Steps between C-alpha positions, in 0.01 A plus 500: 500500500673345196817707574517332839523161341710593204787646695631497861511850660786594737284474809378154405861398421614622848213315667588177320862542586426523873281196473760308310780595743294403799338177382833345393651527849176420661474180310854393585459568876160339534560197291824429687292466812155387391566334166160634374332830452179643344511810286178667397472790241127591508529800256751328269443692174589375169851375571682761304496877433626528144827295496550531879409231748213559733468357851400140394784444270744666732387267771542194283847616387616554861340170611697316229821677607446415870404134430823455297699545833632153575364495863151566362497328167370172607306563829311834467160583355342835405119527454374793297151638449429775241175681480363807318148622441577604143444209257736653253775503744446139575504405135822689443665348812405144391668558160817633666512202746487254210837641388659464844672182596415413861659231711285241691563670835328814387127429530271750332128462574246559216487880449183657650285765351314649798453817684732550793213487755389164349835327476640601841254295714590192291873553547462563865303185547766298318792641698330544846667205686821493315824601672683521157620858439251703285582811304225725352591749229206746478523744204156654469429739214336749738545536874141422572523146391667376819346580834645479849275205577674304225832569638396393843356177362821419307721588792297270727670211315813343648840602353363754259633809330343758269658732247223758432516750216310814583460751213459751781596828333157582390374464854794704630420787249148530634567401863431852635170551312239522770225533233546135404163320541475223753457231232776638284764222440786722597333607830426132577867402431639786715279417789565124479880513424635808679526605857377854431249445221428824308792708603758754378808270486838668490623295210476147340733358768269623770206347317667154462598517865139550593405189292777298662389595852138408421599163345708419814215588724224331315708185419670476837842479346841647568638467149337705228729664248414765244693542181462815306508480116580857411434598139499870554157614399368153575580301813375158609596264780555144617438373853652185635285360768658227711516329839867411433786730609735344248250584222489858588883509534530351156276775347704774700812358345347517146366850550827632649681375190276706278514831695714638785209541746324173389170677430463330162618597150518824296391413152592837359865464569740500801479781744827661618647277765590613849865535611460225754273265300209342704619654834471847353131471397221666697336168550810345657539805732146457613556132558807583711297734716226238532726218598681736755162596656383143509805390705461805721127429556553137582827546701654208314446273196643171390666463162189297389266784586724751325512292184126455486443883567751570224333271245158657575650830445603380145875473556749213562700386806813663359325830516407443868868430564596838361252675743617292798869580430409872509301470818780299665760753390299785658446281807123506461488116487720221637508135376510187711490132446246273680733464797522867558845544349563823318555452121771725362527368145234563250563149350346368824173700467329211323303747286473294185249336267577168677540541875726251685466645859299746697648839589350780697517881442427716801417875494727724693294776685 
């Protein structure tokens, strides 16, 4: 255990980097609109692993950066709650925070030292009626600490997102073991968090997809995004859970900068790239087939529907545009504006992160 706090392992560093990249842009976007946001880190840890910043100090660092932006400097507020059940972690974090200069528009509540199941109802009660955006970073030490019911309770709040760390590789390794007892923590996790439960999954990607599908179903959400933290012999995962299409698109953007297929990050080193980059990956080829089939099945789709479908599939509008160009070239799809006029130029497709007009793509039988 001491090693965990004395140094930051590669998987932990990758997890913190995703959190840092996401929370910075999240804060900018949300504060520009709402002027306030609540961030809760309910498994906050000691603040540092060795000399490396942990999630609490990374959050404060990014909050200070964002609140230095002229448009936000004098009219935005960030409210932060840290909690950890380990008293030693809290003591260490309090020492670290004394050495951090915090501006008056960063409001840190007194740090809590409670079990997750005890602190969560108090937080939910405080935030229940607030429309202010809320971000929960849940980084449990074991996957059994957070239950599906907890996620459902959190996502019942207005304007809420969760970034959930799941140290899921242990569960994946034993996922096909039908001898697991009914009360075994791994079996309980598999049955609660995967579609198939105890099952012989093809690979870790198949396992994370099963978790994604279960989360989408149980939480009633379109936007759930797994990120694989691949350390070779050890693998873990992050899941972005959000009601917001822009939030998922942001995480897609971050993930696609770290790997060609956007699955996550390979800690052990870069894999050999494909000749065609993202469009040459098996994941993109499957997305291309899926989008083509979706248009065929529906007969036609608007650009707004295509963009949403693409983001759920963990890609970006520019990738949908590549697929549409190919389908149009092969005369499988034709593009029209709202008045029924045929669109001949791809610049008029309105397939982008910011849509200015509606266009329609019709399947050609």
